[in-house]
C-alpha positions as CSV (number, residue, x, y, z in Angstrom):
1,X,53.4,39.4,-7.9
2,X,49.7,39.9,-7.3
3,X,47.3,37.1,-8.1
4,X,44.5,39.6,-8.7
5,X,42.9,39.6,-12.1
6,X,43.7,43.0,-13.3
7,X,41.8,42.6,-16.6
8,X,38.6,41.8,-14.6
9,X,39.3,44.8,-12.3
10,X,39.5,47.2,-15.3
11,X,36.6,45.3,-17.0
12,X,38.6,44.8,-20.2
13,X,39.8,41.8,-22.3
14,X,43.4,40.4,-22.0
15,X,43.9,41.6,-25.6
16,X,43.2,45.2,-24.8
17,X,45.7,47.8,-26.1
18,X,47.1,50.7,-24.2
19,X,44.3,53.1,-25.3
20,X,41.6,50.7,-24.1
21,X,43.4,50.3,-20.8
22,X,43.7,54.1,-20.3
23,X,40.0,54.6,-21.3
24,X,38.8,51.9,-18.9
25,X,41.0,53.3,-16.1
26,X,39.8,56.8,-16.5
27,X,36.1,55.8,-16.5
28,X,36.4,53.6,-13.5
29,X,38.7,55.9,-11.5
30,X,36.2,58.7,-12.0
31,X,33.3,56.5,-11.0
32,X,35.0,55.2,-7.8
33,X,37.2,58.2,-6.9
34,X,37.1,58.9,-3.1
35,X,36.0,62.5,-3.6
36,X,32.8,61.2,-5.2
37,X,32.3,58.4,-2.6
38,X,33.0,60.0,0.7
39,X,32.3,57.7,3.6
40,X,32.2,54.6,1.3
41,X,35.1,52.4,2.3
42,X,34.2,49.8,-0.4
43,X,34.5,52.4,-3.1
44,X,37.9,53.5,-1.8
45,X,39.1,49.9,-1.9
46,X,37.8,49.5,-5.4
47,X,39.6,52.7,-6.4
48,X,42.9,51.4,-5.0
49,X,42.5,48.1,-7.0
50,X,41.8,50.1,-10.2
51,X,44.9,52.2,-9.7
52,X,47.0,49.1,-9.0
53,X,45.7,47.3,-12.1
54,X,46.4,50.3,-14.3
55,X,49.9,50.8,-13.0
56,X,50.7,47.2,-13.9
57,X,48.9,46.9,-17.2
58,X,50.2,50.2,-18.6
59,X,53.8,49.2,-18.1
60,X,55.0,46.6,-20.7
61,X,57.5,44.9,-18.4
62,X,55.2,44.8,-15.4
63,X,52.4,43.5,-17.6
64,X,54.5,40.7,-19.1
65,X,55.7,39.6,-15.7
66,X,52.2,39.7,-14.2
67,X,50.9,37.7,-17.2
68,X,53.3,34.9,-16.6
69,X,52.8,34.7,-12.8
70,X,49.0,35.0,-13.1
71,X,48.5,32.4,-15.8
72,X,51.3,30.1,-14.6
73,X,50.9,30.2,-10.8
74,X,53.1,27.1,-10.2
75,X,56.1,28.8,-11.8
76,X,58.3,31.0,-9.7
77,X,59.7,32.8,-12.7
78,X,59.4,32.8,-16.5
79,X,61.6,30.5,-18.4
80,X,64.8,32.3,-19.6
81,X,66.1,32.2,-23.1
82,X,69.7,33.0,-23.9
83,X,69.7,32.2,-27.6
84,X,67.5,31.9,-30.6
85,X,67.6,28.1,-30.2
86,X,66.2,28.4,-26.7
87,X,63.3,30.5,-28.0
88,X,62.7,28.0,-30.8
89,X,62.5,25.1,-28.3
90,X,60.0,27.1,-26.2
91,X,57.9,27.7,-29.3
92,X,58.0,24.0,-30.1
93,X,56.9,23.1,-26.6
94,X,54.0,25.6,-26.8
95,X,52.8,24.2,-30.1
96,X,53.0,20.6,-28.9
97,X,51.1,21.6,-25.7
98,X,48.1,23.1,-27.7
99,X,48.2,21.1,-30.9
100,X,45.7,18.6,-29.6
101,X,43.9,20.8,-27.2
102,X,40.1,20.5,-26.9
103,X,38.8,23.8,-28.1
104,X,35.9,23.7,-25.6
105,X,38.4,23.3,-22.7
106,X,41.0,25.8,-24.0
107,X,41.7,28.8,-21.8
108,X,42.3,31.5,-24.5
109,X,43.6,34.0,-22.0
110,X,46.3,31.6,-20.8
111,X,47.4,30.7,-24.4
112,X,47.5,34.4,-25.3
113,X,49.6,35.2,-22.2
114,X,52.1,32.4,-23.0
115,X,52.5,33.6,-26.6
116,X,53.1,37.1,-25.5
117,X,55.7,35.8,-23.1
118,X,57.5,34.3,-26.1
119,X,57.2,37.7,-27.9
120,X,58.6,39.8,-25.1
121,X,60.9,42.7,-26.0
122,X,63.9,40.7,-24.7
123,X,63.1,37.6,-26.8
124,X,62.5,39.6,-30.0
125,X,65.8,41.4,-29.4
126,X,67.6,38.1,-29.2
127,X,66.1,36.9,-32.4
128,X,67.0,40.1,-34.2
129,X,70.6,40.2,-32.9
130,X,71.3,36.6,-33.8
131,X,69.7,37.0,-37.2
132,X,69.1,33.4,-37.9
133,X,66.6,33.6,-40.6
134,X,65.4,29.9,-40.6
135,X,65.2,29.8,-36.8
136,X,63.2,33.1,-36.7
137,X,60.8,31.7,-39.4
138,X,60.4,28.4,-37.5
139,X,59.6,30.3,-34.2
140,X,57.0,32.3,-36.1
141,X,55.5,29.2,-37.7
142,X,55.2,27.5,-34.3
143,X,53.4,30.5,-32.8
144,X,51.1,30.9,-35.8
145,X,50.1,27.2,-35.5
146,X,49.5,27.7,-31.8
147,X,47.0,30.5,-32.6
148,X,44.6,28.4,-34.6
149,X,42.1,28.2,-31.7
150,X,42.3,31.9,-30.9
151,X,39.9,34.5,-32.4
152,X,40.8,37.6,-34.4
153,X,40.9,39.9,-31.4
154,X,43.8,37.9,-29.9
155,X,45.6,37.1,-33.2
156,X,45.8,40.8,-34.3
157,X,48.2,42.0,-31.5
158,X,50.1,38.7,-31.8
159,X,50.6,39.3,-35.6
160,X,51.8,42.8,-34.9
161,X,54.5,41.5,-32.5
162,X,55.5,38.7,-35.0
163,X,56.3,41.3,-37.6
164,X,59.0,42.7,-35.3
165,X,61.0,39.5,-35.7
166,X,63.6,39.9,-38.4
167,X,65.1,38.6,-40.6
168,X,62.6,36.0,-41.8
169,X,61.8,34.1,-45.0
170,X,59.5,35.9,-47.5
171,X,57.0,33.1,-47.1
172,X,56.9,33.7,-43.4
173,X,55.9,37.3,-43.9
174,X,53.1,36.0,-46.2
175,X,52.0,33.4,-43.6
176,X,51.6,36.1,-40.9
177,X,49.4,38.2,-43.2
178,X,47.4,35.1,-44.4
179,X,46.7,34.0,-40.8
180,X,45.5,37.4,-39.8
181,X,43.2,37.7,-42.9
182,X,41.8,34.3,-42.3
183,X,41.0,35.1,-38.7
184,X,39.4,38.4,-39.8
185,X,37.2,36.5,-42.3
186,X,36.2,34.1,-39.6
187,X,35.3,37.0,-37.3
188,X,33.2,38.7,-39.9
189,X,31.5,35.5,-40.8
190,X,30.6,34.7,-37.2
191,X,29.4,38.3,-36.8
192,X,27.1,38.5,-39.9
193,X,26.1,34.9,-40.6
194,X,22.9,35.0,-38.6
195,X,21.7,38.4,-40.0
196,X,22.6,37.1,-43.5
197,X,20.6,33.9,-42.9
198,X,17.6,35.9,-41.7
199,X,17.9,38.2,-44.8
200,X,18.2,35.3,-47.1
201,X,15.2,33.6,-45.5
202,X,13.2,36.8,-45.9
203,X,14.1,37.1,-49.6
204,X,13.1,33.5,-50.3
205,X,9.8,33.9,-48.5
206,X,9.1,37.1,-50.5
207,X,9.9,35.3,-53.7
208,X,7.6,32.4,-52.8
209,X,4.8,34.8,-51.9
210,X,5.2,36.8,-55.1
211,X,5.2,33.6,-57.3
212,X,1.8,32.5,-56.1
């Protein structure tokens, strides 16, 4: 499996969806296409990298496999789960690993990739088939707690995958939604807090000037 950073090659974030991947690929492929860069070997190499990155990232299984190899270079293969209990143990290990993580040293891309590995199609299928409602809810709870350092753009696709795990306790469904809403509020606050502060300062200055 290639050690190239396919997200960097396509100039997208690891949380990018299929539409974003296709859009980035088309724009870069058009820009570096050999027909438009005749006699430029560097452009041709770039085009091949772009094509390679797209072929991996647009395929769910290839993308998941590359994720694990790229973010876990010391591992030869992804850990295998044969039961819901196996998946639960992996989710516990993930939570313990990141529960005391320094937010300033956290690699968000690595955490995101490890969570997506836990939410692969095969793992979700195991949880669905075994149908252990309390185990499923515990897995989801561990993953949700592991996302506390991730921003909204990462948590949104994770939440969508978590909703595929059934059956779960009613409270677990509410927890998924609450986590997503809280991350969205944080994202909006971080986005608008500076403009709001400037606006408030302007209003206060105006009031002070008018009161003189």
